[in-house]
C-alpha positions as CSV (number, residue, x, y, z in Angstrom):
1,M,0.1,-0.1,0.1
2,F,2.7,2.4,0.8
3,Q,6.3,2.5,-0.4
4,T,8.4,1.2,2.4
5,Y,12.1,2.3,3.1
6,N,14.3,-0.9,2.8
7,G,17.3,0.3,4.9
8,T,18.5,-1.2,8.1
9,L,16.2,-1.0,10.9
10,P,17.3,1.3,13.9
11,H,16.8,0.7,17.4
12,F,16.8,3.8,19.6
13,P,19.9,5.7,18.7
14,S,22.1,6.7,21.5
15,D,23.3,10.2,22.0
16,S,26.8,10.7,20.7
17,L,29.6,10.2,23.5
18,S,30.2,14.1,23.5
19,K,26.8,14.6,24.7
20,L,26.7,12.0,27.5
21,C,25.6,13.3,30.9
22,L,28.6,13.5,33.3
23,Y,26.3,13.7,36.3
24,R,28.6,12.0,38.7
25,F,32.0,13.4,39.7
26,F,35.0,11.9,38.1
27,N,37.1,9.8,40.3
28,L,40.3,11.5,39.9
29,S,42.4,9.2,42.2
30,H,42.0,6.6,39.3
31,L,43.3,9.1,36.8
32,S,47.0,9.6,35.7
33,L,48.0,13.0,35.3
34,C,48.8,12.5,31.6
35,L,44.9,12.0,31.2
36,L,44.1,15.3,33.0
37,P,44.5,17.7,30.1
38,C,42.6,15.2,27.9
39,L,39.7,15.3,30.3
40,L,39.7,19.1,30.6
41,L,39.7,19.5,26.9
42,C,36.6,17.1,26.9
43,L,35.0,19.3,29.3
44,L,35.8,22.6,27.4
45,F,34.4,20.8,24.1
46,L,31.1,19.9,26.0
47,T,30.5,23.4,27.1
48,H,31.6,25.0,23.8
49,N,29.1,22.7,21.9
50,S,26.2,22.2,24.5
51,L,23.7,24.4,22.7
52,S,25.1,24.7,19.2
53,G,22.4,24.0,16.7
54,Q,20.7,21.5,18.9
55,V,17.1,20.4,18.7
56,E,15.1,18.3,21.2
57,S,15.8,14.3,21.0
58,Y,13.6,12.0,22.5
59,A,15.2,8.4,22.3
60,L,13.8,8.0,25.8
61,S,16.9,6.6,27.6
62,S,18.6,7.7,30.8
63,P,21.5,9.7,30.6
64,E,24.7,7.4,30.8
65,I,27.1,7.9,33.1
66,I,30.9,7.6,32.7
67,E,33.5,6.9,35.5
68,V,37.0,6.7,34.1
69,D,38.6,3.3,34.2
70,T,39.8,1.1,31.3
71,V,36.6,-1.4,31.4
72,S,33.9,0.8,31.9
73,R,35.1,3.5,29.3
74,D,35.3,0.6,26.9
75,A,31.8,-0.6,27.8
76,F,30.6,2.9,27.3
77,Q,32.5,3.3,24.1
78,Q,30.7,0.1,22.8
79,L,27.2,1.5,23.7
80,D,28.0,4.9,22.1
81,R,28.8,3.1,18.9
82,G,25.6,1.1,19.1
83,N,27.2,-2.3,20.0
84,Y,24.6,-3.0,22.6
85,E,25.2,-6.6,23.0
86,E,28.8,-6.4,23.2
87,A,28.5,-3.5,25.8
88,L,26.0,-5.5,27.7
89,I,28.5,-8.2,28.2
90,Q,31.0,-5.8,29.4
91,F,28.8,-4.2,32.0
92,N,27.6,-7.5,33.2
93,Q,31.4,-8.3,33.7
94,L,31.8,-5.0,35.8
95,L,28.6,-6.0,37.8
96,K,30.1,-9.4,38.8
97,N,32.4,-8.0,41.5
98,N,30.2,-5.1,42.4
99,P,26.5,-5.6,42.0
100,Y,25.6,-2.3,42.8
101,Y,28.2,-0.4,40.5
102,I,26.0,2.3,39.6
103,S,27.5,3.3,36.3
104,A,27.5,-0.2,35.2
105,L,23.7,-0.7,36.3
106,M,22.9,2.5,34.4
107,G,24.7,1.3,31.3
108,K,23.1,-2.2,31.5
109,A,19.7,-0.7,31.8
110,K,20.5,1.4,28.6
111,C,21.7,-1.5,26.7
112,L,18.7,-3.6,27.5
113,F,16.2,-0.7,26.7
114,E,17.9,-0.2,23.2
115,L,17.7,-4.0,22.7
116,G,13.9,-3.8,23.5
117,D,14.1,-5.9,26.8
118,Y,12.4,-3.4,28.8
119,T,11.5,-5.6,31.7
120,Q,15.0,-6.5,32.4
121,A,16.0,-2.9,31.8
122,F,13.3,-1.9,34.5
123,D,15.0,-4.2,37.0
124,S,18.0,-2.6,36.5
125,Y,16.9,0.9,36.9
126,L,15.3,-0.6,40.4
127,K,18.6,-1.6,41.4
128,V,19.9,1.9,41.2
129,L,17.0,3.1,43.1
130,E,17.8,0.7,46.0
131,K,21.0,2.7,46.5
132,D,19.5,6.2,46.0
133,E,15.9,6.5,45.8
134,N,16.1,10.1,44.5
135,D,18.4,9.1,41.4
136,V,16.5,11.3,38.9
137,Y,18.0,9.4,35.9
138,A,17.0,6.1,37.3
139,L,13.5,7.5,37.9
140,E,13.4,8.8,34.3
141,G,14.6,5.5,33.0
142,L,12.0,3.5,35.0
143,G,9.4,5.9,33.5
144,N,10.7,5.3,30.0
145,T,10.6,1.6,30.2
146,A,7.3,1.7,31.8
147,L,6.0,3.9,28.9
148,Y,7.3,1.5,26.5
149,L,5.7,-1.3,28.1
150,N,2.4,0.5,27.8
151,Q,2.1,0.9,31.4
152,F,1.0,4.6,31.5
153,D,0.1,5.3,35.0
154,R,3.3,3.6,36.3
155,A,5.4,5.6,34.0
156,L,3.6,8.9,35.0
157,N,4.5,8.2,38.7
158,Y,8.1,7.8,37.9
159,Y,8.0,10.9,35.9
160,R,6.4,13.0,38.5
161,K,9.2,12.0,41.1
162,A,11.9,12.8,38.5
163,I,10.6,16.4,37.8
164,S,10.0,17.0,41.6
165,I,13.5,16.5,41.9
166,Y,14.8,18.1,38.8
167,P,12.0,20.3,37.2
168,E,14.0,21.5,34.2
169,N,14.0,18.4,32.5
170,S,12.1,19.0,29.1
171,T,12.4,15.5,28.0
172,V,10.5,14.1,31.0
173,Y,7.6,16.7,30.2
174,Y,7.3,15.3,26.7
175,S,7.5,11.8,27.9
176,M,4.5,12.7,30.3
177,A,2.6,14.3,27.5
178,V,3.0,11.1,25.5
179,A,1.6,9.1,28.4
180,H,-1.5,11.2,28.8
181,L,-1.9,11.4,25.0
182,C,-2.1,7.6,25.1
183,Q,-4.8,7.8,27.7
184,N,-6.8,10.3,25.8
185,D,-6.1,13.0,28.2
186,F,-5.2,15.6,25.6
187,K,-5.5,18.7,27.8
188,K,-2.8,17.4,30.3
189,A,-0.8,16.3,27.3
190,T,-0.7,19.9,25.7
191,D,0.0,21.3,29.0
192,Y,3.0,19.3,29.4
193,L,4.0,19.8,26.0
194,K,3.8,23.6,26.4
195,T,6.2,23.3,29.4
196,A,8.7,21.2,27.4
197,I,8.8,24.0,24.6
198,L,9.4,26.7,27.1
199,I,12.2,25.0,29.0
200,H,13.7,24.2,25.4
201,N,13.3,27.8,24.1
202,K,14.6,29.2,27.4
203,N,17.9,27.3,26.8
204,G,18.1,28.3,23.2
205,L,16.8,25.0,21.8
206,E,14.3,24.2,19.2
207,A,11.5,21.7,20.1
208,P,10.1,20.1,16.8
209,Y,8.9,17.0,18.4
210,S,6.8,18.8,21.1
211,L,5.4,21.0,18.3
212,L,4.5,17.9,16.3
213,L,2.9,16.3,19.3
214,S,1.1,19.2,20.0
215,Y,-0.5,19.1,16.3
216,V,-1.5,15.5,17.2
217,C,-3.4,16.7,20.3
218,Y,-5.3,19.4,18.5
219,A,-5.9,16.9,15.5
220,Q,-7.5,14.5,18.1
221,T,-9.7,17.4,19.6
222,N,-10.6,19.0,16.4
223,S,-9.4,22.3,17.8
224,R,-9.0,24.3,14.6
225,S,-8.3,27.8,16.3
226,R,-5.5,26.3,18.6
227,T,-4.2,24.3,15.4
228,N,-3.9,27.4,13.4
229,E,-2.1,29.3,16.4
230,L,0.3,26.4,16.6
231,L,0.8,26.5,12.9
232,S,1.7,30.2,13.0
233,Y,4.2,29.7,15.8
234,I,5.9,27.1,13.8
235,K,6.1,29.3,11.0
236,S,7.8,32.1,12.9
237,F,10.8,29.6,13.6
238,N,11.5,29.5,10.0
239,F,12.4,25.8,10.2
240,S,12.0,25.7,6.5
241,Q,15.2,27.2,6.3
242,T,17.1,24.1,7.2
243,D,17.1,20.5,5.9
244,N,17.3,18.7,9.3
245,W,14.8,16.1,10.1
246,P,12.0,16.5,11.2
247,T,11.7,19.9,9.4
248,Q,10.2,18.2,6.7
249,I,7.3,17.0,8.8
250,L,6.9,20.6,10.0
251,N,6.6,21.8,6.4
252,F,4.2,19.1,5.6
253,I,1.6,20.0,8.4
254,Q,2.0,23.6,7.4
255,G,1.0,22.7,3.7
256,E,4.4,23.5,2.2
257,I,5.1,20.3,0.8
258,E,3.1,17.2,-0.3
259,T,2.7,13.6,1.0
260,T,4.8,12.2,-1.5
261,D,7.4,14.8,-1.2
262,L,7.8,13.9,2.6
263,L,7.9,10.2,2.1
264,A,10.5,10.9,-0.5
265,S,12.6,12.6,1.8
266,V,13.0,9.7,4.4
267,V,16.5,8.1,4.6
268,S,15.5,5.7,7.5
269,R,12.8,3.1,8.7
270,E,12.6,5.4,11.8
271,Q,11.8,8.5,9.6
272,E,9.5,6.6,7.5
273,I,7.4,5.5,10.8
274,E,7.3,9.2,11.9
275,A,6.3,10.5,8.5
276,H,3.3,8.0,8.2
277,T,2.3,8.9,11.8
278,Y,2.1,12.6,11.3
279,I,0.7,12.2,7.7
280,A,-2.2,10.2,9.7
281,F,-2.9,13.2,11.8
282,K,-3.0,15.9,9.1
283,L,-5.3,13.7,7.2
284,L,-7.5,13.4,10.4
285,F,-7.4,17.2,10.8
286,D,-8.3,17.7,7.1
287,G,-11.3,15.4,7.5
288,M,-10.1,12.3,5.8
289,K,-10.3,9.8,8.8
290,E,-10.5,6.6,6.5
291,Q,-7.2,7.6,4.7
292,A,-5.6,8.8,8.2
293,E,-6.3,5.2,9.5
294,Q,-4.6,3.5,6.7
295,H,-1.4,5.3,7.4
296,L,-1.7,4.5,11.1
297,E,-2.4,0.7,10.4
298,W,0.9,0.7,8.4
299,V,2.8,2.0,11.6
300,R,0.9,-0.6,13.7
301,S,2.1,-3.3,11.2
302,I,5.8,-2.4,12.4
303,K,6.6,-5.1,14.9
304,D,10.2,-5.4,15.3
305,Y,10.7,-1.6,16.4
306,R,9.4,0.6,19.0
307,S,9.2,4.3,19.1
308,I,7.1,7.3,20.4
309,E,5.2,7.0,17.1
310,T,4.4,3.3,17.2
311,I,3.3,3.8,20.8
312,I,0.9,6.4,19.7
313,A,-0.2,4.5,16.6
314,N,-1.1,1.4,18.7
315,N,-2.9,3.2,21.7
316,L,-4.9,6.3,20.0
317,V,-8.2,5.6,18.3
318,L,-8.6,8.2,15.5
319,D,-11.9,10.1,17.0
320,P,-11.6,13.8,16.8
321,K,-14.0,15.6,19.2
322,A,-16.1,18.3,17.7
């Protein structure tokens, strides 16, 4: 029915190593003096590039933790390269001697999440909480795994605790919006999306996925005035001046390109799934429910991949409210 991209199927791409969250102090006692200049250069690089041309990225995974020693460094390098099975083996080796080695537990959880083993990932995050019940990244990870298991109330409970500790995490607000959207609570979903967008804008970042999810909420509620306001807001950002994905989707919902143009621009299965999802909601908003359902049915047919879009497609019933 639809043209299918035949490239390699991606599974939850991890952030690059330069963007890993170094939220625990480095154990400098294990560093030789010759490594300190390299460490300082890395930190300078992170500071210089932290806000340069970034947009939000929702792979729904807890920030990785780096502690500098040979084995854990190699494990995180494997994780960053997408070698999740190899990284998982190394993290398990680290945990043999210390079952509560936090960095290894978090790395193991990330690997399991990327490999689609959400139940085991959940258990690994729980072990982190046994050591620190206020570990915000473990709480976010628990919320993410519950979300991907379609346990939306459970996910929301963990997300609420995470933002009570660190209220500036826009990714958590976005994730909470997804959970509420899948429960057909569009009012709460849009409220959390507004917060996510505000936090991103305050930090000089763009928030295209939060804008797209807002469009989904308005399409479901048939709120034309709100949708027009949203489209005007999107237009003010001049996303069309760049070629970065998901700019093409934003151009599409604004009516600047056709469905065929959007589908022709995809370069991965991940992008193809996103494209079909948002095509469906534009068709729904335009009153073409039957055609919209066909696109969502195509997304639902994808069984070997999980993403925000597949979660939405499998949990939402197209039923715009007058």
